[in-house]
C-alpha positions in Angstrom: -2.8 21.2 14.9 -2.6 18.5 17.2 -1.2 20.7 20.1 -4.2 22.8 19.5 -6.7 20.2 19.5 -5.1 18.9 22.8 -4.9 22.0 24.4 -8.6 22.8 23.6 -9.7 19.4 24.8 -7.9 19.9 28.0 -9.4 23.3 28.7 -12.9 21.9 27.8 -12.3 19.4 30.5 -9.7 20.5 33.1 -10.9 24.0 33.7 -14.4 24.0 32.1 -16.1 27.4 31.5 -19.3 27.9 33.6 -21.5 27.8 30.2 -22.1 24.3 28.7 -22.4 25.8 25.3 -19.0 27.2 25.7 -17.7 24.1 26.9 -19.3 22.1 23.8 -17.8 24.7 21.5 -14.3 24.0 22.8 -15.1 20.2 22.7 -16.0 20.9 18.8 -13.1 22.8 17.9 -10.9 20.6 19.6 -12.1 17.5 17.5 -11.9 19.6 14.5 -8.4 20.4 15.0 -7.4 16.8 15.8 -9.3 15.6 12.4 -7.5 18.1 10.5 -4.1 17.0 12.0 -4.9 13.5 11.1 -5.7 14.6 7.5 -2.6 16.3 7.1 -0.7 13.8 8.4 -2.1 11.3 5.8 -1.6 13.5 3.1 1.7 14.8 3.7 2.7 10.9 3.8 2.3 10.9 0.0 4.5 12.9 -2.5 4.3 14.5 -6.1 5.5 12.9 -9.2 6.2 14.7 -12.4 5.9 12.6 -15.7 5.9 13.5 -19.3 2.0 13.5 -19.4 0.8 14.7 -15.9 1.6 15.7 -12.3 0.5 13.1 -10.0 0.3 12.1 -6.2 2.0 8.7 -5.2 -1.3 7.3 -4.4 -2.3 7.6 -8.1 -4.5 10.8 -7.8 -4.0 13.0 -10.8 -3.3 16.7 -9.7 -2.9 18.3 -13.3 -2.3 17.0 -16.9 0.3 19.0 -18.4 -1.6 19.8 -21.7 -4.1 21.4 -19.7 -1.8 24.0 -17.8 -2.1 27.7 -19.1 0.5 29.0 -16.8 2.7 28.6 -13.7 2.3 31.3 -11.1 5.3 31.8 -8.7 5.5 35.4 -7.9 5.6 36.9 -4.3 2.0 38.3 -4.8 0.5 35.2 -6.3 -2.2 33.5 -4.1 -0.4 30.3 -3.4 0.9 27.8 -0.7 3.9 28.6 1.2 7.3 27.3 -0.7 5.0 26.5 -3.6 3.5 27.5 -6.9 -0.2 27.9 -8.6 -0.8 26.1 -11.8 -3.6 27.8 -14.0 -5.5 25.0 -16.1 -7.5 25.6 -19.1 -10.7 24.2 -17.8 -12.3 23.6 -14.3 -11.4 20.4 -12.5 -13.1 18.8 -9.5 -12.3 20.4 -6.1 -9.7 18.1 -4.3 -7.5 19.3 -1.1 -4.5 17.2 0.2 -3.8 19.3 3.2 0.0 20.7 3.5 0.6 19.2 0.0 -1.6 20.4 -2.8 -5.0 21.7 -3.7 -7.2 21.9 -6.7 -10.1 24.5 -6.9 -11.7 25.2 -10.3 -8.9 26.1 -12.8 -6.4 26.6 -10.3 -3.9 24.1 -8.7 -1.8 25.0 -5.7 1.3 22.9 -4.9 3.1 23.5 -1.7 3.3 23.8 2.0 5.3 21.2 3.4 7.8 20.9 0.5 11.0 22.6 0.6 11.2 25.8 -1.3 14.1 24.7 -3.5 11.7 21.7 -4.6 9.1 23.9 -5.4 10.9 26.1 -7.4 12.8 23.2 -9.2 9.2 21.5 -10.3 7.6 25.0 -11.4 10.5 25.6 -13.6 10.5 22.2 -15.1 6.6 22.4 -15.6 7.0 26.1 -17.1 9.9 24.7 -19.4 7.7 21.5 -20.5 4.9 23.9 -21.1 7.1 26.3 -22.9 8.5 23.6 -25.1 4.9 22.0 -25.9 3.5 25.2 -26.8 6.3 25.8 -29.2 6.0 22.5 -31.3 
């Protein structure tokens, strides 16, 4: 994303298009790409922690409480981040997005992106097992 932002800015100033509107658009998209890069860099500096009660971000943000999880989706056709999984919650939660790490939209929480595939599978398996054990008791 940083490369895209820099290339758009270079294109806007070193080879400006004849139209001022197009040059402004290149500058705006370049700034958006650079801002997205900074936000992703900050978000991926954190990690996820799975406790007995909840899945949390290392900055203290609650991702999902384990007692709110209805299902864990890891299938090929599931709408999920790469190398990750989706948690379906029993009630809607506020929208949150940590680019490249996790997002929450209503009743769905997507975890993945920059995490390794094995870490994502292991966490999904642990959450599913804990959810199954909690449902059995």
